BAVEXFI-912099 format. One record per atom (N, C-alpha, C): x, y, z; residue in one letter. Coordinates in pm, whole numbers, plus 50000, padded with zeros to 5 digits. Each point is the difference from the previous one (the first is absolute). Layout:
N
XYZa;...
! end
This chain:
287
305831686525878m;499344999549870m;499594985649970m;498744998049977t;499534986449973t;498955000449891t;500204992049897i;498944998049901i;499744985149991i;498784996649963e;499654986049986e;500544994349869e;500214987149997k;500384993949874k;498845001349902k;500275000249871p;498935001849901p;498904989450014p;498785004149976h;498904990550003h;500194989349893h;500495004349884h;500274990649890h;501524998549986h;500524988450033i;501424997049981i;500114989949886i;500815003049899p;500114990749887p;500604986750043p;499694989649927r;500574986950030r;501444998849950r;500335008149898r;501314998849937r;500615013949981r;501325000450002l;500705012449970l;499825003649854l;500105012949973g;499945005049864g;500965011649985g;499875007149890l;500865011449971l;499155012750000l;500395009750081l;499255012550014l;500965011549974l;499745007449894s;500895011049965s;499855011550100s;501045008250008a;499965011550090a;498905009749959a;499815001649870a;498975009249952a;498614995150039a;499774986949988a;498694994550038a;499805000550150a;501104999350076a;499895000050146a;499685013850056a;500355010549927d;499885013550052d;498615003550052d;498994996149927s;498645003850041s;499554993050127s;500704989450040f;499644992850122f;500845004550121f;501025008049973l;500815005450109l;499385013150049l;498844998750057t;499235011650045t;500555005350132t;499585012150033e;500415005750129e;499454991650115e;498804994549982d;499444991450105d;500924988150026d;500524994249893l;500894988550016l;501355004350059l;500575010749946l;501345004250042l;500035005550142l;498865004850048t;499955004950138t;499434989650095t;499664988349947g;499514989350085g;498565001450043g;499275009149935a;498605001950038a;499124988549950a;500294995449880r;499174989549943r;500744993349884r;499914986949992g;500604992749890g;499064999549880g;500364992049903h;499144998449882h;499384986150002h;498944998449927e;499294987149998e;500694989649914e;500705004549896g;500774990749918g;499334995449873g;498695001249991v;499294994949882v;500365008049876v;499945013250009d;500315008349884d;501474998849961d;500874998450097l;501424998849971l;500274987649915l;499284989450026a;500214987549927a;499785001649850a;499235010249961k;499675002049859k;501195005349919k;501015005450068v;501135006049928v;501294992150019v;499884987750048v;501164991550025v;500234990649882v;501254998849960e;500364990549894e;500274986450064e;499294989649961p;500174986950064p;501334993549962p;500464991250089l;501194991949974l;499564985749964l;500964991949960a;499704986549950a;499194992050102a;498904994449955e;499114992550088e;500614987050049e;500944994349925d;500534986850035d;501235000950090d;500335011850051d;501165001850087d;499535002350143d;500284990150086t;499525000950138t;500705010950080t;501095005449948r;500735010350074r;499155012550024r;499015002149918w;499255012650009w;498834999150098w;499864988950069e;498914999050097e;500245009550117e;498965006950040v;500105010850098v;499944995050145v;499294989150024e;499754995750138e;501264998650084e;501094993849951p;501214999050084p;500575013750037p;499885009749911l;500525013450027l;499145007250103l;498694998349990r;499115006250099r;500264994250138r;500244987050008e;500274993850129e;501305005450060e;500995002349915l;501265005450049l;499835013950060l;499305008849929v;499865013750051v;499145000450126v;499014991250008e;499194999450121e;500864995550119e;500844990149978d;500874995250107d;501005010850042d;500535007349902a;500965010650032a;499355011050083a;498785003849964k;499295010450076k;499764995650144k;499634987650017y;499744994950135y;501284999050082y;501064995249936k;501254997150071k;500765012550039k;499895010549919f;500865011750020f;499225012950027f;498844998750055e;499215011950029e;500765009750090e;500814994850091g;500725008650092g;501245006549942g;500504995149886n;501195005649937n;499944997049851n;499355008749927r;499664997049862r;501204999449907r;501055007650026t;501174999349912t;500664986250005t;499864993050112r;500604986650011r;499304990149909r;498825003449952a;499294991049908a;500794997949872a;500825009849960d;500754998849874d;500924987950000d;500764998350109g;500944988950006g;499334986550003g;498784999550051w;499254987550004w;499334997349866w;499425010449941l;499214998149878l;500864998349876l;501135007149991a;500794999949876a;500384985949954a;500634991750083p;500364986549951p;498794991449969p;498935001750076r;498804991849978r;499235004349876r;500015013049973l;499415004849875l;500784994749881l;501335000650008h;500854995349892h;499824985149975h;499924992250107a;499874985549986a;498604995849959a;499025008550026t;498624996949960t;499765004249856t;500415012249967l;499805005349865l;501304998149922l;500164988449943r;501244996349933r;500025005949860r;500825010149983l;500035007649875l;501394999849938l;500045001849869t;501265003649936t;500225014950024t;501205004549982r;500255014450017r;499255008249895r;499864994349884r;499255007249896r;498555001950043r;499404989750056e;498635001350049e;499905009950114e;500984999550089a;499985008950116a;500245014549962a;500595002449884a;500265013649955a;498755006849945a;498924992749983d;498755005749949d;499245006550116d;500025013050007r;499385007150112r;498494997750006r;499404996549889r;498544998049999r;499584988650092r;500854989950013l;499704988850088l;499925004750146l;500985008150039w;500065004850139w;498895010150029w;499655008049900t;498905009550019t;498694992650024t;499804989049928h;498784992150020h;499994993650138h;501134994550041l;500074993950133l;499715010350108l;500565011949987a;499835010250104a;498615006050002a;499435002549885l;498735007349995l;498784990949997l;500114988849931a;498834991249987a;499964989150105a;501164995150042v;500064988450089v;500195004050146v;500905009550025a;500345002950140a;500215014950029a;499075008749960p;500165014150033p;499955002550151p;499304991450071d;499955001550146d;501374997750063d;500804990949942y;501354997950051y;500895012049970y;499885005549879v;500795011849965v;499725011450098v;498725002150030a;499635010550095a;500534996850140a;499904987550039w;500464995750133w;501505002150014w;500754996449897r;501475000450009r;500565014049975r;499375007949915h;500645012349954h;499235012750033h;499154999850097e;499385012550040e;501085009650047e;499825012949973s;500985010150037s;499615006450132s;500955000650091s;499725006150131s;500015015249992s;500515005449890t;500105014649988t;498895006149916t;499554992749897t;498985005849910t;498654993050010t;499944988850073s;498764992150008s;499504996249861s;500944996949913r;499654996949862r;501004989849946r;499534990749922i;500884990149938i;500605006049872i;501294998349982n;500635004449877n;499534991049885n;499475005749892p;499544991749887p;501074990849945p;501295003550019e;501084991449952e;499974986350066e;499394999050117r;499934986950067r;499074990649924r;499145005549917f;499104991849918f;500574997649860f;500615010149941k;500364998949858k;501385005649969k;500885000950099g;501275006849981g;501124991149949g;501205005750007a;501224993249955a;500284987950089a;500824990649953p;500254987750076p;500535002250141p;500705010950024d;500535002250135d;498995007150090d;498835003549946r;499005007350077r;498684992550014r;499624992649898q;498714993150001q;499964989650110q;498884998950068c;499874991950121c;500524985849983c;499594993349895f;500334985749985f;501214997549911f;500195008049896s;501154997549912s;501315002250076s;500035009750092r;501245002450075r;500384987850084r;499004993050052l;500274988150081l;500454988449912l;499324998149888w;500384989049911w;501435002049949w;500315012249957w;501345002549946w;501074999550109w;499665004350121a;500954998750109a;500344985450025a;498984991349995a;500244985750018a;500814994349886a;499725004449879e;500724995049884e;501485004250004e;500265012250041m;501365005249997m;500844995150118m;499374998650117f;500784997050120f;499984985350041f;499204991649936r;500064985850035r;501354994549960r;500484990250074n;501274993749969n;499704985949951n;499784998849871g;499504987449946g;498604997650052g;499814988850068g;498684997050056g;499825004950142g;500995006850054d;499975004650140d;499475014350007d;498875001550068y;499385013250011y;500415007550127y;500864994550082s;500335007150124s;500665013649977s;500835001949895p;500515013549976p;498895009949963p;498924995049945v;498875008849965v;499385005950126v;499844991650102e;499475004950127e;500875011250055e;501314998049996a;500915010150053a;499955012949918a;499984998649868a;499965011849914a;498725008050020a;498874992950009c;498715006850015c;499825005850140c;500884996350092g;499965006050132g;500565014150001g;500585004149888n;500535013649988n;499395006549876n;499025008650021q;499275006049889q;500925008149909q;501005006550058d;500915008249919d;500804991449904d;500394988150044l;500794991349914l;499204995549879l;498804994950022i;499274994649884i;499585011349906i;499665011850054h;499615011149912h;501185004549917h;501175001550064s;501185004749928s;500524989449903s;499994987550043a;500564989449917a;499144997249877a;498695000350015l;499144996749887l;500025010749892l;500485011850034r;500135010549898r;501294998649920r;500844990650037r;501294998549933r;500144985849945r;500674998949887a;500184986949937a;501064991650068a;500745005850095l;501094992750065l;499534987350067l;498805000250057v;499554988350075v;499694988249909v;500115001849869d;499854988749909d;501244991350001d;501085004950061h;501224992250020h;499864993150134h;499864986850000r;499634992950122r;500965002350117r;501314999749979p;500895002650114p;499815014050059p;499715009849914t;499765013650050t;498775000250089t;498934993549958a;498774999750079a;500264993650136a;500724989050001q;500274993250127q;500945008150089q;500965006849939a;500915008350079a;499275011950061a;499045005549928l;499225011350054l;499244995850125l;499484987750000v;499334995050120v;500994998650114v;501194995249969r;501004997950104r;500465013150064r;500065011049922v;500505012450058v;499055005550106v;498744995649996l;499085004250106l;500514995350136l;500594988350002g;500554994650123g;501325006350041g;500555008449914r;501245007150032r;499715014150050r;498735003150026g;499655012950058g;499655010849901g;499904996749872i;499615009949898i;498504998349978i;499205007950068t;498564997250005t;499105012049973t;500475012250022t;499115011549985t;499795003449854t;498945007449972g;499705003949863g;501145007749935g;500595009450073r;501115007849945r;501214991249973r;500284990850090e;501154991249981e;499814991049880e;498834994349987i;499744990849890i;500025007349867i;499385011849995e;500005007649874e;501435004249963e;500795003950100g;501395003649973g;500804988249948g;499794988350062l;500704988149955l;499584996249859l;498695000549972m;499534996249867m;500545009549894m;500115012950033t;500585009649907t;501464996649972t;500734996650106a;501414996449984a;500154987149920a;499144990350025i;500064987449925i;499745002449853i;499015008449970s;499675002949860s;501165007149931s;500625009550071a;501135007249942a;501184990749978a;500294991550097a;501124990749985a;499734990149888a;498744996549983g;499644990449897g;500245005049860g;500165013449986a;500275005649868a;501404996549953a;500904997450094t;501384996849964t;500414985950043t;499194993650083l;500324986650050l;498874990649964l;500314989249932v;498994990049967v;499904990550118v;498855000150069y;499874992050122y;500104985049971y;499714996049879d;500164985949967d;501474995750010d;500905009549976a;501424996750010a;500434998750145a;499405008150087l;500334999450143l;499284988650070l;498774997649959a;499184989750065a;499264992249892a;500634989749952e;499414992249891e;498764992450046e;499114997949906d;498784992450030d;499614992249877d;499524987950022e;499514991949889e;498655005249954e;499765000549870p;498685004549952p;498904990450044p;498825005350019r;498884991750040r;499604990649886r;499614988050036d;499564990149902d;498525002449971d;499655004649881p;498605003149971p;499084987950010p;500554987949981e;499174988150007e;499494997550141e;500805003450101v;499574998450139v;498795008750027v;500065012549953l;498875009150021l;498784995349923l;500194995249879r;498864995149921r;499304988450071r;500784990950056q;499414988750071q;499265004450126q;500565009750069w;499375005350121w;498655006649967w;499985007649894i;498765006549957i;498994989449955i;500484990049927a;499104989549951a;499374992350115a;500674999650116g;499474992750115g;499035007950084g;499655012049957a;499115008550080a;498634993650021a;499524993149899g;498654994450009g;499864988950101g;501094993250032t;499934988850095t;500685003150133t;500545012050012a;500705003750124a;498995002250113a;500304995850122p;499125002650114p;500035014850037p;499065004750080p;500055013850047p;501315002850072p;500525012149988v;501265003150066v;499824999450152v;501024995450073p;499884999250146p;499925013950062p;499305000850112r;499845012850069r;501055002250109r;500504989350059h;500905001250114h;501464997149967h;500254994949883t;501374998049951t;500075006049860t;501215002849955l;500155005849867l;499734989749891l;499415004349890p;499844990949886p;501354997649934p;500014991149904e;501214997349924e;499835005749860e;501015007149954g;499975005749866g;500564990449897g;500305005049881p;500594991449896p;501294993550049p;500224987649960d;501134992150050d;501295003849926d;500355012850007e;501235004849936e;501174999150098e;501204999649944e;501195000050084e;500125013550071e;500295000050130p;500195012750071p;501295006849957p;500125012650035v;501225007449972v;501124994450088v;501184997649945p;501114994850082p;500285008950120p;500154993950117e;500165007650124e;501245008949995e;501094995049947e;501235008049994e;499795012449914e;499234998649895t;499705011449913t;499235010850075t;498994996050076v;499205009550077v;500865006950106v;500824992350068r;500855005650104r;500985010249943r;500574996949886k;500965008949937k;499345013349961k;498824999149942l;499335012149955l;499455008150119l;499574993250104t;499545007050121t;501135008350059t;501184994150011d;501155007350054d;500335012149912d;499894998149869y;500285011149908y;499005011450020y;498724996650016f;498985010350018f;500185007450133f;500374992850105v;500235006550129v;501165009749988v;501064996249930d;501125009149978d;499575011949915d;499184997349899l;499525010649912l;499155010150077l;499294995150099f;499135008750080f;500795010750075f;501244997150034e;500815009550076e;500175013249926e;499974999749868t;500145012349921t;498725003449925t;498914993150033a;498725002549931a;499465013950035a;499305006449907p;499455013450024p;498714999550082p;500134998450131v;498834999150088v;499615014050043v;498795003949968r;499535013450034r;499985001950152r;500595011150045g;500035003150142g;501204994350073g;500814991749933r;501174994250065r;501225008749974r;500725003450102t;501215007749988t;501194990649981t;501135005049949p;501184991349985p;500404993350131p;499815006950112k;500334994250129k;499174987650029k;498725000349957d;499134988650022d;500484987849923d;
! end
């Protein structure tokens, strides 16, 4: 499935509501037969502040073009490469990132060709509309930004690469508020290295973690210092003078303190033990 990038690409990001996007999510677009020109779509977009360089589109277009070229042979691997670079390029507060209209505009007006390239369905030959305007764990770009936000360890994006290498983990984790606890997010990445990797195993573990969390406060088991909001503010303020993110090495995120190693190790061991009794579909007690 291949569609061309829009003839008219906006210079800046804007806000596009799901209702306004509906008329542009045609069968031609969703089946990859033909994209849209972009001119009419621009008429229904709410502009963002003109004096904020963060909304410039060119760096984002360059990223998706590079991802398409680099990962043509294995498109799912593009997630681990693009997520940290998208996060470091589009420096947002969580409040800004929670506005789905921003992601809908990026997906439909700026890079619908990337959405089609990454999320074509091998079974239906059709793109799921949620990849353009869906929930944060489903939408093409918001899922990557939030994965980077939740799984980064301070300024270190290497856990993001590992998390995005397992589609089941990021899909399951982003649907739950647990990953907002930094030690939990880092421990979830670590359990991948302990052999807990399949979709059924991860979903079973996440169910067990959620159930245990109802009676156990993870902050008591694995303490973490709250993030310093001033560090994030300074990082966002530096977006206008930051160089393009590197392509061959990971970018650097906000200069926050990482999660204490002993805390991550303790919680990882707890989750591995918890997995032994987790409700994994298809697993017998003998297993």
